[in-house]
N, C-alpha and C positions, 0 to 999 in steps of 0.2 A: 504494502500500500504507501509505503513510504516512495517507490519510484513512478507511482502511479500520476504520471506529471497532468496529465488534464485533469484530474480529478480534485489536483494539488492548487492548479491556477486557480479554478474557481474557488475554489475556497481562499485564499491566500488576496487575491482581490480585495472578496467580499469582507476582509478582517481588517483589509490594510486602512478601505474607506473608513471604517464602522468602527474600530478599534481603539482610535487616538484620547485621550481622556477618559476612556469609558470604564467602568465597574464590568468585566468578562466574568463570564462562566461558562466553562469547557464541563460537559457534560463526556463521561468515558473516553477518560483524554488517553487512555493505554501508558505503557511504560514510558512509551518515547515525548510526550507532549507534545504532541508534534503542531499543532492551531494555539495550543495554554501560552508557547515558545514564539509563534508568529508575531497573538499578540502581545507579549511583554514587549518585541522589537518594534512594534507599531507603534507603541505609545502610549498603551492604554496604563489608567491610572492602579488600578489593582488588579491582580488575575486568583480565579479560582477553578482547581482542575477539580472535579468529579472521577472516580477510579472504581468499580465495584470488585476488583479482582484482588485480592490481596498482597500477591508479588510483585504485581505490576502497579499497584499505589506502592509501595515501598522505593520501587524502580523510577518512578516518575517523583517522588519527594527527594533522592537522591540528587536526580537529574535538574530538578531546581535550582538545590543549593549549589550544585556546580555551577550551571548556567547563568542564571539569575535570579542570588540571591537575594530575599529577602523582598522579591516580586510578585511570586508565585506560589500560593500554599494549594495543598495538594491533602484533599479529604476523603477519605476512604469510604465506601459505600457506593446502597443503592441512590441513584439522586431523589428516588419517589418516596427514599426513608430518612435519608439527613433533612439537617436546621441548619440554615448560613446564618452568618451576624446583620447581614447586610442584603439586601436586594443584588441588582445586575441589571445596568442598562443592557449588554449584547450576552445569549446567550447562544455559543458553538456547541453544536453535538450532530458528530455525524453520524447516529444512531440509523443508518440507513440501508437498506436491505436491499440483495437484488431486485425482488418487488418492493418498493420504498415504503411502504408500511410495516415488511415483517417482522422488522425489529422490536416495532411497538414504539417508535417515537413517538406518534398522536399521542400516545397516553399519555409518555416523557414530558412532553413538549407543554401539556396542557395541566398535568401538577407544575412540574416548575413556572406558567404563568401566572397561580394561583399560590405559588410557596415561597417562590426563590428568586424571580424576575419583576422587575418596576414596573409600574404602570406604562408602557410603550416603548420596553424594551424590543429590541429587534430582535430576529431570529436568522442564525447562517446554519440553514438554507432557509433559503428566502420558500421556496416551491422545490414540492417533488411530485412528479406525475408519473404513474406507473402506464406503460401503455400496450397493445396489443395487437396483434397478425394472426393470421391463421401462418402455417407451415406444415412441410412434409419433412418431417425429421428422416425416415424412410428413405426418401430421396436423397439426403441429402446424405447420408449417408448407407450406400449402398452395400458396403463389405459389414453390418451393425453397428450399434453402438457399444462406445468403451470408454473406461478413462485410465489417466494415466498410472503407472505403477506407486508411483508417490502418493495417490488420492489414497491407495487402496488400504492404510496402515489408519488413517483416519477415519472411514466410512466403517472401518471394526470398532473403534472406539466411541463413535454414535449406537450401534445396535448394542454393544456391551454397556453403554453409560443406560440406555433404555432397556434392559435384558430383554429384547426381543425386538424383530424383525419385521419391517417396515417399507414402506416406497416413501423413498427419498425425494425431498424437491432438488431437482436437477437442472446447471445450467450447462449451457453451450457455447466454445468459443468459435470464436474463427470463421463470424458469419458473421452476415452487414444484411443492408435494406434487400440486398437482391435475393435474398435466400425468403421473401414473406411473398406470399401468392391472395391477401385481400386490400380493403382500407384497413386502417388504424382507426384505434377508439379509444378510448382514455379507462380503465380497472379500478383506479383512484386518483384525485388530485387533492395533494396536501397541502394547503398555505398556509405557512406557519405563523407568518405573520399577521392575516388575515381573520385569524381563527376557525377557517373554513377548512375541516376534516372529509370530504367523502370518497370515500369506501365501497361505495354497491350502485346500483343503478343497472340499467341497462344498456348494452354491450351488441353491437349491428355491425357485420364486418362481409364488407360485399366482396367476393371471389373478381380476381383484376386478371390472372393465370389461369387456363385449366391445367386441370388435375386434380390429384388423390392429397388428398390434406385428413394430419393427423397429432394436431395439436396447435395448443395456444404458442406464440411466441411473447415474451411478455421484458421489457427493454424499461429504461428511466429515461425523461426528460426532466434533467436539475438545474434551478438556477440559485446560484450561490444570494445574490442581492436583487432586490426587487430595483428595476430596468438594469441590472445588469447580462454576462452571456446566458445561453442557456447552453448546458451538454448533455446533450442525447448519448445513450451508449451502446445501440445502435449501428450510427455513425461511426461513433469515435469507438475504439478499443478500452476498456478500463478496468480496475478492479472490479464494478458490479459485472457480470456476464450477463447478457439474454437468460432467461427462464424457461425451459422447454414445461408445457401443463400440457400433459395427455388428453387428446378429444374422445373419449368413448360413445361406442355407438352398436347398435345390434348390424349393422353394417359399416364396408367400406364407404368413407365418404371419398368420392368423386365431385367438382366442382367444376363448374364451365361460369366465365364471366359472363355476371350477374345475381347468378345462385346468392342466397344472402344465410347467413350465420346469426342468430337472435337470439342472446343470450341476457339473463336475470343475472347480475353480478350481486354476491349475496357475502358481508365478510363480519363474525362474529369474533370477539377474543378466546382465544382459548382458553384450559382452565388455571389457569397462573395467571391472568386478568391481561395482562400489558400484551402476548403476541395475537396476531389476529391471523382467521385464515379464514383461506379466499375458496370458496364455491358459486359456480357456473352451470345453466340449468337453461336450457331451449332447443331451438328447433332448426334445423336444415333444411330452409324453406328453396327448393328448386324451383327453375322459371316452369316448370312444364307443369308445374303446383304437387310435385308431391315433396311429404314432407316426414323427416325423421329424427325422432326427439335425440339428443346429446346430452350431455355432461361432461365433465371435469371439475378438479379439485386440489388444492394446493394447500395443503395442510402443516400448522406449525410441530403436532405431532407423529404428522407423514401418517400414509394410507395404509389400509390392506396391504398385506406384503403377495407381492408379485401381479399389482389386480391389472394394470396396463402393460401393452407388449411393451414399451421401453423398457418397464424395470423384470417382466420375463426374460429378457434377455440379457441382459443385465447382471441378473441374479437366479441362475439357472438353475432349475432343483441341485447337479450334479456337485455345485462350488458356491452355492449358498453361504456354506460356514466357513 
């Protein structure tokens, strides 16, 4: 992430414009204190950095003493549970998932507005939209899907921690707009400085290319500050990879230009009360009048194991363990 320059430039520019003279709060600073140091260098009056992982908080505190003595205070704990001596004028929170709100940023910022931020405080990023379009992963990967060997230990650790197997949320690298086969639409629109968090509603995608479709591709359009530049993560490769969500139907979906997929998007918080779970349900409406029911989901806790063709291919019965 530290080497992700397209992502860094969006945040760096927003902080440099708004941090001078401000009381700055960073939520989720990690061990590297990246944005807190950026705010201090930009001339922030005071900086408070919150980090939930104890080891990362200790390392961040040492870095603060070495790099910005007396200018940055590190507070261990969850931002939704800590209390601060004074409210901040600027909040930097890179609690952004590959699906924009998937790491619970809407809930985190709502809580920060109530308890940690002054009236009129600005938030970086200003706005995060999650966009969607149809795609055919089978055509993009004719030899079958796979993951790099370096990812396997991480996947195994997730299954061990959960003490069960389930269909993980999967990202796809190395693709761009040439992969999509429909118009685009919004899955969610998070406007952190306007207090508007839309994470449900209608999604209507019209086919623009003929061929089969087996899933939705979700990606981000992120704006660091109001009036600032946008970062489109399908046009520019960043740490936020596009997410592939398998479409489930009773038959193979083949579309011609003009066919429409109409979906109702619902978003509910998972059992932890922070992380959202996304569900899609609707109809493929063909130009000849035929209709096919279709569903999809991307859940925080994962779906039933080997439910989709993608997950059946990735976790074959003879190699799942």
